[in-house]
LUMTOR-696485 format. One record per atom (N, C-alpha, C): residue number from 1; atom name; x, y, z. Coordinates in nm, 2 decimals, decimal comma, m for minus. Layout:
LUMTOR-696485
+-----+----+--------+--------+--------+
!   i ! at !     px !     py !     pz !
+-----+----+--------+--------+--------+
! NUM ! CA !      X !      Y !      Z !
...
+-----+----+--------+--------+--------+
***
This chain:
LUMTOR-696485
+-----+----+--------+--------+--------+
!   i ! at !     px !     py !     pz !
+-----+----+--------+--------+--------+
!   1 !  N !   2,66 !   1,84 !  m0,81 !
!   1 ! CA !   2,66 !   1,98 !  m0,76 !
!   1 !  C !   2,51 !   2,02 !  m0,73 !
!   2 !  N !   2,42 !   1,97 !  m0,82 !
!   2 ! CA !   2,28 !   2,01 !  m0,80 !
!   2 !  C !   2,23 !   1,95 !  m0,66 !
!   3 !  N !   2,27 !   1,83 !  m0,63 !
!   3 ! CA !   2,23 !   1,77 !  m0,50 !
!   3 !  C !   2,28 !   1,85 !  m0,38 !
!   4 !  N !   2,40 !   1,90 !  m0,39 !
!   4 ! CA !   2,45 !   1,98 !  m0,28 !
!   4 !  C !   2,37 !   2,11 !  m0,26 !
!   5 !  N !   2,34 !   2,17 !  m0,37 !
!   5 ! CA !   2,25 !   2,29 !  m0,37 !
!   5 !  C !   2,12 !   2,26 !  m0,31 !
!   6 !  N !   2,06 !   2,15 !  m0,35 !
!   6 ! CA !   1,93 !   2,11 !  m0,30 !
!   6 !  C !   1,93 !   2,09 !  m0,15 !
!   7 !  N !   2,04 !   2,02 !  m0,10 !
!   7 ! CA !   2,05 !   2,00 !   0,04 !
!   7 !  C !   2,07 !   2,13 !   0,12 !
!   8 !  N !   2,15 !   2,22 !   0,07 !
!   8 ! CA !   2,17 !   2,35 !   0,13 !
!   8 !  C !   2,04 !   2,43 !   0,13 !
!   9 !  N !   1,97 !   2,43 !   0,02 !
!   9 ! CA !   1,84 !   2,50 !   0,02 !
!   9 !  C !   1,74 !   2,44 !   0,11 !
!  10 !  N !   1,73 !   2,31 !   0,12 !
!  10 ! CA !   1,64 !   2,24 !   0,21 !
!  10 !  C !   1,67 !   2,27 !   0,35 !
!  11 !  N !   1,80 !   2,27 !   0,39 !
!  11 ! CA !   1,84 !   2,30 !   0,52 !
!  11 !  C !   1,81 !   2,45 !   0,56 !
!  12 !  N !   1,82 !   2,54 !   0,47 !
!  12 ! CA !   1,79 !   2,68 !   0,50 !
!  12 !  C !   1,64 !   2,69 !   0,52 !
!  13 !  N !   1,56 !   2,63 !   0,44 !
!  13 ! CA !   1,41 !   2,64 !   0,45 !
!  13 !  C !   1,37 !   2,58 !   0,58 !
!  14 !  N !   1,42 !   2,46 !   0,62 !
!  14 ! CA !   1,38 !   2,40 !   0,75 !
!  14 !  C !   1,43 !   2,48 !   0,86 !
!  15 !  N !   1,55 !   2,54 !   0,85 !
!  15 ! CA !   1,60 !   2,63 !   0,96 !
!  15 !  C !   1,52 !   2,75 !   0,98 !
!  16 !  N !   1,45 !   2,80 !   0,88 !
!  16 ! CA !   1,37 !   2,92 !   0,90 !
!  16 !  C !   1,23 !   2,88 !   0,94 !
!  17 !  N !   1,17 !   2,78 !   0,89 !
!  17 ! CA !   1,03 !   2,74 !   0,92 !
!  17 !  C !   1,01 !   2,68 !   1,05 !
!  18 !  N !   1,10 !   2,59 !   1,09 !
!  18 ! CA !   1,08 !   2,52 !   1,22 !
!  18 !  C !   1,08 !   2,61 !   1,34 !
!  19 !  N !   1,18 !   2,69 !   1,36 !
!  19 ! CA !   1,18 !   2,78 !   1,48 !
!  19 !  C !   1,06 !   2,87 !   1,48 !
!  20 !  N !   1,01 !   2,92 !   1,37 !
!  20 ! CA !   0,89 !   3,01 !   1,37 !
!  20 !  C !   0,77 !   2,94 !   1,41 !
!  21 !  N !   0,76 !   2,81 !   1,38 !
!  21 ! CA !   0,63 !   2,73 !   1,41 !
!  21 !  C !   0,62 !   2,70 !   1,55 !
!  22 !  N !   0,73 !   2,70 !   1,63 !
!  22 ! CA !   0,72 !   2,66 !   1,77 !
!  22 !  C !   0,72 !   2,77 !   1,87 !
!  23 !  N !   0,71 !   2,89 !   1,82 !
!  23 ! CA !   0,72 !   3,01 !   1,91 !
!  23 !  C !   0,59 !   3,03 !   1,98 !
!  24 !  N !   0,60 !   3,08 !   2,10 !
!  24 ! CA !   0,48 !   3,12 !   2,18 !
!  24 !  C !   0,45 !   3,27 !   2,15 !
!  25 !  N !   0,32 !   3,30 !   2,16 !
!  25 ! CA !   0,27 !   3,43 !   2,14 !
!  25 !  C !   0,23 !   3,49 !   2,27 !
!  26 !  N !   0,22 !   3,62 !   2,28 !
!  26 ! CA !   0,17 !   3,69 !   2,40 !
!  26 !  C !   0,03 !   3,64 !   2,43 !
!  27 !  N !   0,01 !   3,60 !   2,55 !
!  27 ! CA !  m0,12 !   3,55 !   2,59 !
!  27 !  C !  m0,15 !   3,41 !   2,58 !
!  28 !  N !  m0,05 !   3,33 !   2,52 !
!  28 ! CA !  m0,07 !   3,19 !   2,50 !
!  28 !  C !  m0,06 !   3,12 !   2,64 !
!  29 !  N !  m0,14 !   3,02 !   2,66 !
!  29 ! CA !  m0,14 !   2,95 !   2,79 !
!  29 !  C !  m0,03 !   2,85 !   2,79 !
!  30 !  N !   0,02 !   2,82 !   2,91 !
!  30 ! CA !   0,12 !   2,72 !   2,94 !
!  30 !  C !   0,05 !   2,61 !   3,01 !
!  31 !  N !   0,05 !   2,49 !   2,95 !
!  31 ! CA !  m0,02 !   2,37 !   3,01 !
!  31 !  C !   0,09 !   2,27 !   3,04 !
!  32 !  N !   0,11 !   2,24 !   3,17 !
!  32 ! CA !   0,22 !   2,15 !   3,21 !
!  32 !  C !   0,16 !   2,02 !   3,27 !
!  33 !  N !   0,03 !   2,01 !   3,28 !
!  33 ! CA !  m0,03 !   1,89 !   3,33 !
!  33 !  C !  m0,17 !   1,91 !   3,38 !
!  34 !  N !  m0,22 !   1,81 !   3,46 !
!  34 ! CA !  m0,35 !   1,82 !   3,52 !
!  34 !  C !  m0,34 !   1,78 !   3,66 !
!  35 !  N !  m0,41 !   1,85 !   3,75 !
!  35 ! CA !  m0,42 !   1,82 !   3,89 !
!  35 !  C !  m0,50 !   1,70 !   3,91 !
!  36 !  N !  m0,46 !   1,61 !   4,00 !
!  36 ! CA !  m0,53 !   1,49 !   4,04 !
!  36 !  C !  m0,53 !   1,48 !   4,19 !
!  37 !  N !  m0,63 !   1,42 !   4,25 !
!  37 ! CA !  m0,64 !   1,41 !   4,39 !
!  37 !  C !  m0,63 !   1,26 !   4,43 !
!  38 !  N !  m0,54 !   1,23 !   4,52 !
!  38 ! CA !  m0,52 !   1,09 !   4,56 !
!  38 !  C !  m0,54 !   1,08 !   4,71 !
!  39 !  N !  m0,58 !   0,96 !   4,76 !
!  39 ! CA !  m0,60 !   0,94 !   4,90 !
!  39 !  C !  m0,47 !   0,89 !   4,96 !
!  40 !  N !  m0,42 !   0,95 !   5,06 !
!  40 ! CA !  m0,30 !   0,91 !   5,13 !
!  40 !  C !  m0,34 !   0,83 !   5,26 !
!  41 !  N !  m0,32 !   0,71 !   5,26 !
!  41 ! CA !  m0,35 !   0,63 !   5,38 !
!  41 !  C !  m0,25 !   0,66 !   5,49 !
!  42 !  N !  m0,13 !   0,69 !   5,46 !
!  42 ! CA !  m0,03 !   0,72 !   5,56 !
!  42 !  C !  m0,06 !   0,85 !   5,63 !
!  43 !  N !  m0,10 !   0,95 !   5,55 !
!  43 ! CA !  m0,13 !   1,08 !   5,61 !
!  43 !  C !  m0,27 !   1,10 !   5,65 !
!  44 !  N !  m0,36 !   1,00 !   5,61 !
!  44 ! CA !  m0,50 !   1,01 !   5,64 !
!  44 !  C !  m0,56 !   1,13 !   5,58 !
!  45 !  N !  m0,53 !   1,17 !   5,46 !
!  45 ! CA !  m0,58 !   1,29 !   5,39 !
!  45 !  C !  m0,57 !   1,27 !   5,24 !
!  46 !  N !  m0,64 !   1,36 !   5,18 !
!  46 ! CA !  m0,63 !   1,37 !   5,03 !
!  46 !  C !  m0,51 !   1,46 !   4,99 !
!  47 !  N !  m0,44 !   1,42 !   4,89 !
!  47 ! CA !  m0,33 !   1,50 !   4,84 !
!  47 !  C !  m0,35 !   1,54 !   4,70 !
!  48 !  N !  m0,32 !   1,66 !   4,66 !
!  48 ! CA !  m0,33 !   1,71 !   4,52 !
!  48 !  C !  m0,19 !   1,70 !   4,46 !
!  49 !  N !  m0,19 !   1,63 !   4,34 !
!  49 ! CA !  m0,06 !   1,61 !   4,27 !
!  49 !  C !  m0,08 !   1,66 !   4,12 !
!  50 !  N !   0,02 !   1,70 !   4,06 !
!  50 ! CA !   0,02 !   1,75 !   3,92 !
!  50 !  C !   0,08 !   1,63 !   3,83 !
!  51 !  N !   0,00 !   1,59 !   3,73 !
!  51 ! CA !   0,04 !   1,48 !   3,65 !
!  51 !  C !   0,06 !   1,53 !   3,51 !
!  52 !  N !   0,17 !   1,50 !   3,45 !
!  52 ! CA !   0,20 !   1,54 !   3,31 !
!  52 !  C !   0,23 !   1,41 !   3,23 !
!  53 !  N !   0,15 !   1,38 !   3,13 !
!  53 ! CA !   0,17 !   1,26 !   3,04 !
!  53 !  C !   0,21 !   1,31 !   2,90 !
!  54 !  N !   0,29 !   1,22 !   2,84 !
!  54 ! CA !   0,33 !   1,26 !   2,70 !
!  54 !  C !   0,22 !   1,26 !   2,60 !
!  55 !  N !   0,23 !   1,33 !   2,50 !
!  55 ! CA !   0,12 !   1,34 !   2,39 !
!  55 !  C !   0,11 !   1,20 !   2,34 !
!  56 !  N !  m0,02 !   1,15 !   2,33 !
!  56 ! CA !  m0,05 !   1,02 !   2,27 !
!  56 !  C !  m0,03 !   0,90 !   2,37 !
!  57 !  N !  m0,01 !   0,93 !   2,50 !
!  57 ! CA !   0,01 !   0,83 !   2,60 !
!  57 !  C !  m0,11 !   0,73 !   2,61 !
!  58 !  N !  m0,23 !   0,79 !   2,60 !
!  58 ! CA !  m0,35 !   0,70 !   2,61 !
!  58 !  C !  m0,37 !   0,60 !   2,50 !
!  59 !  N !  m0,32 !   0,63 !   2,39 !
!  59 ! CA !  m0,33 !   0,54 !   2,27 !
!  59 !  C !  m0,20 !   0,46 !   2,24 !
!  60 !  N !  m0,10 !   0,47 !   2,32 !
!  60 ! CA !   0,03 !   0,41 !   2,29 !
!  60 !  C !   0,06 !   0,29 !   2,38 !
!  61 !  N !   0,13 !   0,20 !   2,32 !
!  61 ! CA !   0,18 !   0,08 !   2,40 !
!  61 !  C !   0,32 !   0,10 !   2,45 !
!  62 !  N !   0,38 !   0,22 !   2,43 !
!  62 ! CA !   0,51 !   0,25 !   2,47 !
!  62 !  C !   0,52 !   0,26 !   2,62 !
!  63 !  N !   0,63 !   0,21 !   2,68 !
!  63 ! CA !   0,65 !   0,22 !   2,83 !
!  63 !  C !   0,74 !   0,35 !   2,85 !
!  64 !  N !   0,70 !   0,43 !   2,95 !
!  64 ! CA !   0,77 !   0,55 !   2,98 !
!  64 !  C !   0,82 !   0,54 !   3,12 !
!  65 !  N !   0,94 !   0,61 !   3,14 !
!  65 ! CA !   0,99 !   0,62 !   3,28 !
!  65 !  C !   0,91 !   0,71 !   3,36 !
!  66 !  N !   0,91 !   0,70 !   3,49 !
!  66 ! CA !   0,83 !   0,79 !   3,58 !
!  66 !  C !   0,93 !   0,88 !   3,65 !
!  67 !  N !   0,89 !   1,01 !   3,66 !
!  67 ! CA !   0,97 !   1,11 !   3,73 !
!  67 !  C !   0,89 !   1,17 !   3,84 !
!  68 !  N !   0,94 !   1,17 !   3,96 !
!  68 ! CA !   0,87 !   1,22 !   4,07 !
!  68 !  C !   0,94 !   1,35 !   4,12 !
!  69 !  N !   0,87 !   1,46 !   4,14 !
!  69 ! CA !   0,93 !   1,58 !   4,19 !
!  69 !  C !   0,87 !   1,60 !   4,33 !
!  70 !  N !   0,95 !   1,59 !   4,43 !
!  70 ! CA !   0,90 !   1,61 !   4,57 !
!  70 !  C !   0,91 !   1,76 !   4,60 !
!  71 !  N !   0,79 !   1,82 !   4,62 !
!  71 ! CA !   0,79 !   1,96 !   4,65 !
!  71 !  C !   0,82 !   2,00 !   4,79 !
!  72 !  N !   0,79 !   1,92 !   4,88 !
!  72 ! CA !   0,80 !   1,95 !   5,02 !
!  72 !  C !   0,70 !   2,06 !   5,06 !
!  73 !  N !   0,75 !   2,17 !   5,13 !
!  73 ! CA !   0,66 !   2,27 !   5,17 !
!  73 !  C !   0,64 !   2,38 !   5,07 !
!  74 !  N !   0,69 !   2,37 !   4,95 !
!  74 ! CA !   0,68 !   2,47 !   4,85 !
!  74 !  C !   0,58 !   2,45 !   4,74 !
!  75 !  N !   0,47 !   2,39 !   4,78 !
!  75 ! CA !   0,36 !   2,36 !   4,68 !
!  75 !  C !   0,28 !   2,49 !   4,66 !
!  76 !  N !   0,26 !   2,52 !   4,54 !
!  76 ! CA !   0,18 !   2,64 !   4,50 !
!  76 !  C !   0,04 !   2,59 !   4,46 !
!  77 !  N !  m0,06 !   2,64 !   4,51 !
!  77 ! CA !  m0,20 !   2,61 !   4,47 !
!  77 !  C !  m0,27 !   2,72 !   4,40 !
+-----+----+--------+--------+--------+
***
């Protein structure tokens, strides 16, 4: 019975603390990546792209899938 109460208590504490720690506050910045410039040989021009890497990517040996979002004419600068 004590173990059941401990599990319920722990679940309640985690349920209260975790959502509060991940909330954004008014004025917080939203960072979704960094702009990079690449040379396009096909278009003979430089293109600006937005790159978003997972946290710890530089120091990790983990392989990640690549997702490309083709913006077309709706690029916001």
